[in-house]
C-alpha positions in Angstrom: 109.7 129.1 87.3 110.8 126.2 89.5 111.0 122.6 88.7 108.4 121.7 91.4 105.8 124.0 89.8 105.6 122.0 86.6 105.5 118.5 88.2 102.6 116.4 89.4 102.0 116.0 93.2 103.7 112.6 93.6 107.0 114.0 92.3 107.2 117.4 93.9 108.6 116.5 97.3 110.8 113.6 96.3 114.5 113.8 97.1 115.8 113.7 93.5 113.5 116.7 92.6 114.7 118.6 95.7 118.3 118.0 94.7 117.7 119.0 91.0 115.8 122.2 92.0 118.6 123.2 94.4 121.2 122.6 91.7 119.3 124.8 89.2 118.9 127.6 91.8 122.7 127.5 92.5 123.6 127.2 88.8 125.3 123.9 89.4 123.2 121.5 87.4 125.4 118.8 85.9 125.7 118.7 82.1 124.7 115.0 82.0 122.0 113.4 84.1 120.7 109.8 84.1 117.1 109.6 85.3 116.2 106.0 86.1 113.4 104.2 88.0 110.6 101.6 87.5 107.9 104.0 86.3 108.7 105.4 82.9 106.0 108.1 82.8 107.6 109.7 85.9 111.0 109.7 84.2 109.6 111.5 81.1 107.8 114.0 83.3 110.9 114.9 85.3 113.0 115.1 82.1 110.5 117.4 80.3 110.0 119.4 83.5 113.8 120.0 83.6 113.8 121.0 79.9 110.9 123.5 80.5 112.8 125.2 83.3 116.1 125.2 81.5 114.6 126.5 78.2 112.3 128.9 80.1 109.1 127.5 78.5 105.9 128.2 80.3 103.9 125.1 81.2 100.1 125.0 81.6 99.4 122.2 84.2 95.7 122.3 83.3 96.6 120.6 80.0 97.5 117.3 81.7 99.6 115.0 79.4 99.9 117.7 76.8 101.4 120.3 79.1 104.9 119.7 77.8 104.0 120.0 74.1 105.6 123.4 73.8 108.8 122.2 75.3 109.2 119.3 72.8 108.6 121.8 69.9 111.2 124.3 71.2 114.0 124.9 68.7 116.7 124.2 71.3 115.1 120.9 72.5 116.5 117.8 70.8 115.0 114.3 71.3 116.7 111.0 70.6 114.4 107.9 70.5 114.6 104.3 69.4 113.5 103.8 65.8 110.0 102.3 65.7 110.8 99.3 63.7 114.1 98.1 65.1 113.5 99.4 68.7 117.1 100.4 68.9 118.7 103.9 68.8 120.4 104.1 65.4 123.9 105.4 65.0 122.9 107.8 62.2 120.2 109.4 64.4 122.7 109.7 67.3 125.2 111.4 65.1 122.6 113.9 63.9 121.5 114.8 67.4 125.1 115.3 68.4 125.7 117.5 65.4 122.7 119.6 66.3 123.6 120.1 70.0 127.2 121.2 69.0 125.6 124.3 67.4 124.8 127.5 69.2 121.3 127.9 70.7 118.6 129.1 68.3 116.7 130.9 71.1 117.8 131.8 74.6 121.1 130.6 76.2 120.7 126.8 76.5 120.1 123.6 74.7 118.5 120.4 76.1 118.7 116.9 74.7 116.6 114.0 76.1 117.6 110.5 75.2 114.5 108.3 75.6 114.9 104.6 76.5 118.6 105.2 76.7 119.2 101.5 77.3 118.5 101.1 73.6 121.8 102.8 72.8 123.3 99.3 73.1 124.9 97.5 76.0 128.2 96.4 74.4 131.5 98.3 73.9 131.0 97.7 70.2 127.7 99.7 70.0 128.2 102.7 67.7 125.4 104.7 69.2 126.6 104.1 72.8 130.2 105.1 71.8 129.0 108.3 70.1 127.1 109.3 73.3 130.1 108.3 75.4 132.4 110.6 73.5 129.9 113.4 73.7 129.7 113.0 77.5 133.5 113.1 77.7 133.6 116.3 75.7 130.2 118.0 76.3 129.0 120.9 74.2 128.8 124.3 75.8 125.5 125.4 77.4 123.9 122.0 76.9 122.1 119.6 79.3 121.9 115.9 78.2 119.2 113.9 80.0 119.1 110.1 79.6 116.0 108.3 80.9 115.6 104.5 81.3 114.0 101.9 83.4 117.0 99.6 82.8 120.1 101.6 83.8 122.3 98.5 84.0 121.7 98.0 80.3 123.8 101.0 79.6 127.6 101.0 79.3 129.2 101.4 82.7 131.3 104.3 81.3 128.1 106.1 80.3 126.6 105.7 83.7 129.7 106.9 85.4 129.8 110.1 83.4 126.3 111.1 84.4 124.8 112.2 87.7 122.4 109.4 88.6 119.0 110.2 90.0 116.6 107.3 90.8 113.1 108.7 90.4 110.7 106.9 92.8 107.7 105.0 91.3 104.2 104.5 92.7 104.2 101.3 94.8 103.0 98.5 92.6 103.4 95.0 94.2 104.7 92.2 92.1 101.9 89.9 90.9 103.3 86.5 91.9 101.8 84.2 94.5 105.0 82.6 95.7 106.4 86.1 96.2 103.4 87.2 98.2 103.8 84.1 100.4 107.5 85.0 100.8 106.7 88.5 102.0 104.1 87.1 104.5 106.8 84.7 105.9 109.3 87.6 106.0 106.8 89.5 108.2 106.5 86.5 110.4 110.3 86.5 110.7 110.4 90.1 111.7 107.5 89.7 114.2 109.4 86.8 115.7 112.4 89.0 116.1 110.4 91.4 118.3 109.8 88.5 120.8 113.1 86.7 120.5 115.6 88.5 122.7 117.8 85.7 124.2 115.5 82.7 123.8 117.8 80.0 122.4 115.0 77.9 120.9 113.6 80.9 119.1 117.0 82.0 117.9 117.6 78.5 116.4 114.2 78.5 114.7 114.9 82.0 113.3 118.3 80.8 111.8 116.5 78.0 110.0 113.8 80.3 108.8 116.2 83.0 107.5 118.2 80.5 105.4 114.9 79.1 104.0 113.9 82.7 103.1 117.2 83.2 101.3 116.9 80.0 99.2 113.3 80.8 98.3 114.2 84.4 97.3 116.8 83.1 94.9 114.3 80.7 93.4 111.6 83.3 93.0 114.0 85.8 91.5 115.3 83.2 89.0 111.7 82.3 87.9 110.7 85.9 87.5 113.8 86.8 85.5 113.2 83.7 83.2 109.6 84.6 82.7 110.4 88.2 81.9 113.2 87.3 79.5 110.9 85.1 77.6 108.8 88.1 76.8 111.6 90.7 76.5 113.7 88.8 74.0 110.9 88.9 71.5 111.0 92.7 71.5 114.8 92.9 70.9 116.2 94.1 67.5 117.2 91.1 65.3 120.7 92.4 64.7 121.7 92.4 68.4 124.9 90.5 69.2 125.0 87.7 71.8 127.0 90.1 74.0 124.3 92.8 73.8 121.6 90.2 74.5 123.4 88.9 77.6 123.9 92.5 78.8 120.3 93.3 78.2 119.2 90.2 80.1 121.5 91.1 83.0 120.1 94.6 83.1 116.6 93.3 83.2 117.4 90.9 86.0 118.9 93.7 88.1 115.8 95.7 87.6 113.6 92.9 88.8 115.9 92.3 91.8 115.8 96.0 92.7 111.9 95.9 92.6 111.8 92.9 94.9 114.2 94.5 97.3 112.1 97.7 97.3 109.1 95.5 98.2 111.0 94.0 101.1 111.8 97.5 102.4 108.1 98.4 102.0 107.1 95.2 103.9 109.6 96.0 106.7 108.0 99.4 107.1 104.5 97.9 107.1 105.5 95.4 109.7 107.0 98.1 111.9 104.0 100.5 111.6 101.8 99.0 114.3 104.7 99.1 116.8 105.5 102.7 115.8 101.9 103.7 116.2 101.7 102.1 119.6 99.1 99.5 118.4 101.5 96.7 119.4 103.5 96.7 122.6 107.3 97.0 122.5 109.8 99.9 122.6 111.5 98.7 119.5 111.5 101.8 117.2 115.3 102.0 117.1 115.6 98.4 116.2 113.3 98.6 113.3 115.1 101.8 112.1 118.4 100.0 112.3 117.0 97.1 110.3 115.7 99.3 107.6 119.1 101.1 107.4 120.8 97.8 107.1 118.5 96.8 104.2 119.3 100.1 102.5 123.0 99.3 102.8 122.5 95.9 101.3 120.6 97.4 98.3 123.5 99.8 97.8 126.1 96.9 97.9 124.0 94.9 95.4 124.3 97.8 93.0 128.1 97.2 92.9 127.6 93.5 92.1 127.5 91.8 95.5 125.7 88.5 95.0 122.1 88.2 96.1 122.6 85.3 98.5 125.6 87.0 100.2 123.8 90.3 100.5 120.6 88.8 101.9 122.5 86.6 104.3 124.3 89.6 105.6 121.0 91.5 106.0 119.3 88.7 107.9 122.3 88.0 110.2 122.5 91.7 110.9 118.8 91.6 111.9 119.6 88.8 114.3 122.3 90.9 115.9 120.1 94.0 116.1 117.2 92.1 117.7 119.2 90.1 120.2 121.4 92.9 121.6 
């Protein structure tokens, strides 16, 4: 039974699933995996799909949302979730799961532990739950796969993330519902369309410079507003006993998630703008330039994940676009 056979169509041919399936086939699956992305149901599906393959539990796809029930009831499957009242993962629950996975398998040859909403372990170095998991990842039990899932990977300790193989699971495309952002994307498309006609026209180059710095300033303003709006809602859901450090780390993780979503929408808009040219509906042999622009954007997204500032990253991207389109 392969991983693809137990997953729904949108996930089967994604790159993370391909990598995970190859790793299983070669017997090289890492002992700890962090599955993250914007669509939590997909994260759960991949985690439970992995568990079903590793524990050799047959899955009936005709059962829909209930197809993984047998996996979750398997004696060698161990789930760790936030407690319903505090919405945090308690240290005593974490210790109990670690105690259980240290034991030999009850059935078969492997054990699987899934940590749901792993960001609820705590984001500070003083979090007992986070440190228990960190120590477990440093000295993993034999024949055990530990799978962490979260939509907020940057709300985890850096040391936990670094000890897991990270897989970003793609989400269905869902545009951000914000009118200023929609206008920003329209203006960004106008910027790209202007690039296709610019070449060495000095007046158009000057106008494009003015436009790109306006786009950067507006992006920062929109991001700040979305982060503030989201935090107003999120902070009400936090456990009351969180320290100020943990609250700050949670807010920062939330902000990074929103930023990643906006950047993904910029990438989507870039591809949408390029599509008429690639299909030959608009004139211009510019396929390579659009490809280079998208690669540059992907590089910017990578750099942002190692804490490059938004304004610096966007400026680098837009200036790179100018160089690409004027050469």
